[in-house]
PAKOL-334432 format. One line per 2 residues: number of its first residue (from 0); their letters; for each residue x, y, z of N, C-alpha, C. Coordinates in steps of 0.001 Angstrom, whole numbers, plus 524288, in hexadecimal, padded with zeros to 5 digits. Last residue first. Layout:
// PAKOL-334432
NUM> a> X Y Z X Y Z X Y Z  ...
END
This chain:
// PAKOL-334432
109> xx> 32103 9140D 57AB3 3228E 91325 58026 31ED0 90F6F 582D8  326AD 913A3 56E27 32202 912B5 5715F 323B5 9119A 576F6
107> xx> 32DC2 91D5E 567E3 32DF8 9188D 56AF3 32908 91832 56E3A  32BB7 92248 55AE8 32B73 922E0 5608F 32B79 91D8A 56330
105> xx> 32B07 9211D 55059 33048 9210B 55295 3304C 921B1 5588C  322C9 921CE 548FF 32364 91D20 54C28 328D9 91CAB 54E93
103> xx> 3201C 92AA1 5442A 32482 927C1 541CE 325B6 922B9 544C7  318B0 92E5D 54AF2 316EE 92C86 545CF 31B37 92981 542F8
101> xx> 31F4D 93148 55359 31B62 92D33 55404 319C8 92AF7 54EBE  324F6 93963 54EDB 327B6 934AE 550A1 323E7 93028 55154
99> xx> 31CB5 9407B 54D3F 31FAB 93E7A 548C3 3228C 93976 54A36  31A17 94264 557B4 31641 93FFA 55437 318F9 93D9D 54F7A
97> xx> 3233A 94772 55AF7 321C6 9427E 55D64 31DD6 93F90 559F8  3227C 95074 554B8 326FD 94CF2 55432 325B6 94786 5565C
95> xx> 31939 954B6 558E2 3196F 9533E 5535E 31DF3 94F6F 5525A  31C84 9571B 562D6 3187C 9531C 56230 3188C 95124 55C91
93> xx> 32A9B 958EC 56208 3252C 95AAA 5623B 32176 95602 561F0  334DC 95344 56A03 332C0 955F3 56578 32D1B 95792 5664B
91> xx> 33948 94D28 571A3 33922 952C9 57276 3370F 955E3 56DDD  33928 9428C 5716C 33D32 9450E 56E53 33D32 94AFE 56EE9
89> xx> 33301 93AF8 575C2 33567 93EE3 57935 339E4 9419B 57675  32984 93249 574C2 32BC0 9368C 571A8 32DE0 93A84 5757D
87> xx> 324A6 925AD 57523 32850 9295C 57787 32A23 92D51 57376  3175A 921A9 575D6 31C33 92228 572E2 31F8C 9266B 5755D
85> xx> 30D28 91912 578FF 3109A 91D4A 57AB9 315BB 91D1B 577B8  2FF9E 91678 5768A 30523 9155F 57584 30863 91A12 57721
83> xx> 2F536 9139E 57E67 2F7F0 91800 57BE2 2FDBB 91698 57B5B  2EEDC 90CE0 583E4 2F076 90B77 57E9E 2F31C 90FCA 57B9F
81> xx> 2ECC8 90EA4 58E13 2E915 910F5 58A59 2EA81 90FAD 584B0  2F55D 90A46 592A9 2F04B 907CA 5939C 2EC28 909CA 58FCB
79> xx> 2FCD0 911C0 58FAB 2FD15 90C70 58D87 2F7DE 909A2 58E27  2F98C 91A48 595D2 2F99B 91AAA 5901F 2F99F 9153D 58D9A
77> xx> 2FAFE 9164A 59FF8 2F5D5 91811 59E49 2F587 91837 59850  305D7 9141B 59FD2 30203 90FF8 5A0F1 2FC9E 91170 59EF4
75> xx> 30A10 91DFD 59E02 30ACC 919C5 59A2E 306CF 91576 59AF0  3078E 92307 5A74D 3050A 924C5 5A270 3057F 92089 59E45
73> xx> 30E3F 91D89 5ADFD 30890 91D5C 5AED6 30596 91F04 5A9F5  31867 91FE3 5A992 3165E 91A9A 5AA04 31080 91A41 5AAA9
71> xx> 318F0 92AFE 5A0B1 31990 9285D 5A5B4 316CE 9231F 5A5DF  31F4C 92D4B 59543 31A1E 92C25 5975E 31AFB 9290A 59C5F
69> xx> 3268B 93633 58DB9 32647 932D1 59248 320A6 93230 5940F  323BF 93A13 58315 328EF 9389B 584EB 328AE 934A2 58947
67> xx> 319DC 93591 579FC 31BC4 938D7 57E41 32140 93716 57FBF  30ED2 93248 57400 31447 9333E 572BA 31642 9373F 576A4
65> xx> 30506 928D1 5745F 30768 92D45 5770A 30D16 92D90 57562  2F9DA 9247D 56D65 2FF7C 9243F 56E3E 30158 92951 570BC
63> xx> 2EF34 9260D 56D84 2F10E 920B0 56CBD 2F6E5 9201E 56D9C  2E565 92D5D 57402 2EABA 92D24 57201 2EC70 9276C 571AD
61> xx> 2DB57 9307F 57756 2DC06 92C11 573B9 2E15F 92BE2 5711E  2DA59 93786 57F33 2DABB 9399D 579E6 2DBEA 93569 575D2
59> xx> 2DAA0 931D2 5883F 2D5C1 93490 58706 2D5B1 936AD 58172  2E530 92ED6 58804 2E116 92AE0 5876D 2DBF8 92D74 585C4
57> xx> 2E9F2 93874 58A09 2EAE2 935C3 58519 2E6A8 931B9 58404  2E640 93A4C 59415 2E529 93E24 58FF3 2E5D2 93B89 58A9F
55> xx> 2EA8C 9321A 599AA 2E4E5 93229 598E8 2E347 9360D 594AB  2F4DA 9352A 59A6E 2F38F 930C3 596FC 2EDB8 93098 595DC
53> xx> 2F43C 93C86 5A236 2F528 93E51 59CDF 2F3D5 93A04 598F4  2F327 935A4 5AA9E 2EEF4 93959 5A96D 2EF72 93B54 5A3D1
51> xx> 2FCBF 9304D 5AA7D 2F7DF 92D6E 5A986 2F345 93108 5A83C  30371 9399F 5AC3E 303C9 93630 5A7B6 2FECA 9332C 5A699
49> xx> 301F4 93E75 5B5E4 2FFEC 94100 5B12C 2FFEC 93D65 5AC6D  304A0 93C8A 5C021 30113 938F8 5BD7D 2FEED 93B11 5B86A
47> xx> 3050E 949AF 5C551 306F2 9445A 5C4C4 302EC 940FC 5C213  30241 95435 5C37E 305DF 952E0 5C7AF 3081E 94D61 5C711
45> xx> 301E6 95998 5B64E 2FFC0 956E1 5BAD3 303EC 95541 5BEB7  303E8 95E70 5AD15 30611 960D8 5B1CF 30413 95E47 5B6CA
43> xx> 2FEB5 95815 5A5BA 30449 9593D 5A523 306CB 95B63 5AA1A  2F444 955E6 5A4FF 2F71C 95397 5A969 2FCE9 954F2 5A96F
41> xx> 2EFD2 95975 59C06 2EE00 95BCC 5A0E7 2F108 959E0 5A5B3  2F606 95C87 590CB 2F60D 95876 594C9 2F466 95ADC 59A01
39> xx> 2EECC 960F7 58626 2F215 9627A 58A90 2F195 95E45 58EC8  2EF44 95B78 579FB 2EC6A 95B78 57EE7 2F034 95D00 58336
37> xx> 2EE0E 95DFB 56CB0 2F163 95E37 57153 2EDE8 95E93 57623  2EC3E 95682 56135 2EA17 959EE 5652F 2EDD4 959B6 569D2
35> xx> 2EDD0 954BA 55345 2EF5C 95442 558C0 2EC24 957CD 55C39  2EF7E 94D6D 5475F 2ECC0 95159 54A7C 2EE2F 95088 5503B
33> xx> 2F41F 9457C 541A8 2F785 94977 543F8 2F4B5 94DB7 54700  2EE9B 93D01 53DDE 2EE4F 941EC 53AED 2F18F 94660 53D3F
31> xx> 2F17E 93418 543A9 2EFC3 93389 53E42 2EFDF 938AB 53B39  2F3EB 936FD 54DF3 2F820 93541 54A7A 2F678 934FD 544C3
29> xx> 2F094 941AF 554B0 2EE0D 93D75 551CC 2F1E2 93BC6 54D8A  2F66B 9452D 5608F 2F6A5 9456C 55AD9 2F3D6 940B3 55893
27> xx> 2F675 94CC3 56B57 2F42A 947FD 56938 2F3A6 9489B 56353  2FEA7 95106 57483 2FD27 95235 56F22 2FB6A 94D0A 56CB2
25> xx> 2FD7E 954FB 580DB 2FD30 9502E 57DD4 2FB57 951CC 5786B  3057B 95D8C 58894 3017E 95C82 5849A 301ED 956F3 58283
23> xx> 30CB4 95D0F 590CF 308BE 96137 590C9 30440 9601F 58CFE  30FB2 95133 5972E 30F8B 9540A 59230 30B5B 95843 59261
21> xx> 3100E 94AD9 59FAA 3110B 9506F 5A08B 31104 953A1 59B83  30EB5 940D1 59BDD 30AEF 942E8 59F9A 30B72 948BB 5A08C
19> xx> 317D0 9402C 59491 31258 93F66 59330 30EA0 94235 596EB  3229C 9478F 59157 31FB0 9452F 595B8 319E9 944DC 5946E
17> xx> 326B9 94C7E 5887D 32895 94749 589F5 32534 94499 58E07  3200E 952B6 57E64 3210C 952A3 58408 32285 94D12 58583
15> xx> 32397 95948 57280 32197 954C5 5755B 3231D 95542 57B1B  3203C 96632 56EC3 32426 9625C 5705E 3218C 95DE8 5734D
13> xx> 31708 968E1 5647C 318AB 96921 569FD 31CC5 964FD 56B16  312F5 9676C 55AD6 31844 96989 55B12 31A4F 96A08 560AB
11> xx> 308F2 9648B 55C9F 30C7C 96082 55A96 31229 96251 55ABC  3052C 96AB8 568EA 3055F 96A3B 56335 3090D 965D0 5619C
9> xx> 3056A 96D5A 5738D 3008B 96B5C 57151 3008A 96ACB 56B60  310D0 9692C 57B11 30D18 96CF2 578FC 308B5 96A3F 57617
7> xx> 3167E 960E8 57E3E 316FB 9659D 58173 31317 969CD 57FBD  310AB 953FF 57DA8 312E0 958C0 57B6F 3130D 95D34 57F5B
5> xx> 30EEE 946F6 579C6 30F80 94A93 57E25 3128C 94F4F 57C3C  305D2 94272 570C8 30B32 9442D 57184 30B56 947DE 5762F
3> xx> 2FDD0 9382A 56CFE 2FE93 93C75 570B4 3045A 93D85 57155  2F623 93491 56220 2FB38 93469 564AE 2FB94 93900 5686C
1> xx> 2EBFA 92D5A 55CD4 2ED5D 931F3 55FE7 2F271 930F3 562DA  2EB13 9290F 54FDA 2EC40 927BE 55538 2EDE6 92CBC 5580F
END
């Protein structure tokens, strides 16, 4: 299953980013084997309405779950309509830490 983590950088060691639509990177991890790719968020510096646009990036990449700190209402609607589960991670750790929390099933679903 493809998981998306909002991040400040492009690696598993990058710090997580609390804001979904403004996250500089989306680190997409394949949960079965741990492989990953990082996608630079083209909407991170947009003027407004970035959440729903960023959600389209996840949909286009067949993401099944998002792990982030905050997701705005409009983005939540788009993600929910696409069947993407959302989990809260705002502990300030790395993407790897967030992935570990996800695999241990300790994250709260939003």
